[in-house]
N, C-alpha and C positions, 0 to 999 in steps of 0.2 A: 446567630443566624446561619453561618456556614454549615452547621450540623443538621439543618433542616433538609429532609430528603428531597424537597423540591429544587434545591440548589445543587444537588449532587448528580453524578452520572454513574451508571453502571451498564456498560455496553459490552456485548459479545459479537465479534465479527463473524459474518457468514461468508461463504464463497461468493465471488462476484462474477456475474455473467458479463458485465461491461468490461472487466479486465480481460476475460477470455476473448471477447470480440476485438478488443484493442490489440491484443497480441497477434491474433490471426490477421487482422486488417493491415497492421503496420508491417509485419513480415511479408505478407502477400504483396504489398506495394514495393518493398525493397527487392523481392524476387523478380517482380515484373520489370523494374528498372534495370536490374542486372541482365536479364534475358534480352531486353530490347536495346541495351547499350551497344556501342561499337567497340567494345573492348576485345582485343584479339584473343583467340583461344590459346591456352587452356584456362585463362583467368575467369571466364564466366562460370565454368564448372567448379573451380576452387571457391569462388565467392558464393555460389549457390550452396555448396556443402557447408561453408561457414555459417551462412544465414540459417540454414536448416538446423544445424547443430545448436546455434544460439536459440532459435525458436523452441526446439525440443527441451533445452535446459530451462527456459522460462516457463514453458507449458507445465512441466512437472513440478515447478516451484511456485506456481501461481496461487495455490491455496495454503501457502506456508503460514499465513497469519489467521486463517479461518479457525474459529474456536478460541482465539485469544480474547482476553477480557481486559477492558480499559475502565477504570473507575476514577472518579474525582470526588474526594470527600475532604472537608476541613482544609481546603486550600492545597491539597496534595494529590498529584497524579500517581496512579498505581497501574502497572502493567503486569498481566499474568499470561503465561503461555497456555496452550490448549490443555495441558495436564494440570493446570491450576497452580503451578509453581510461580512465585513472584519473580519478576525480572527487575533487578536493581538498576534503575535508570532514572534520568531526569530529563524532562522535556526541554528541548532547545528552542530558542526564539526564532530559528530559521524554518519552523514548521510552515508549510505552504498550503493554501486553501483555494479552491475554485468551487463553482456550483456543483461539479460532478465528482471531484476528487480532492481529498485532503491527504497530504503526506505528512505524517507525524515524524519529526526528527527527534531521536533520543540519543543520549550519551550514556553509556553504561558506566558502572563504577570502575571498570578496568580501562576506561577511556575509549572503548570501541564506539563507532557510530552505527546506529540502527535506524533505517527509514522504513516506516510502516505505512503502506498505502491503504487508505480507507476510501473505497469507491462508494458512491452514493447508494448503490443497491446492496451494499454489504451490511447496511443497518436499516432499521425502519425509518421512514421519512422523518418522523418527529425526533427520533434519536439523532439522526444526522444533523438536523437543524440545531438541536440543543448542543451537540458537540461543537459545531462551528461557532455558535454564540458564546459558549464557554471559552473557546480558544481566542475569539476576538476581544471579548470584554472581560475576561478573567472571571 
């Protein structure tokens, strides 16, 4: 039965608008807190530059996993990068799920940790539900 296509997954991640809005909103709140704080100068300027540098780094990396493919067949998870190259990993049990965001935790064969955020709008609604069901109940 596991080879039945109804029980498998084949997902390709799209860029997420929710992720972009989250980055803008959270960094905007931090900048507001820094500007309105009673920290003596020049620390607000230094902190503002650090927050802006962090936001820029995350902004340019926000679509890092767009185009990646995740599949589940015959009890095996497979991850491919945007160029179609397989990424030798295994899914960790620490994977986290919420109604809007799933963070897939992977361990590579070299022992490196890889966290892949899957926002709800990065997949079709039915695919997101199937992914969460597969993660919850195997």
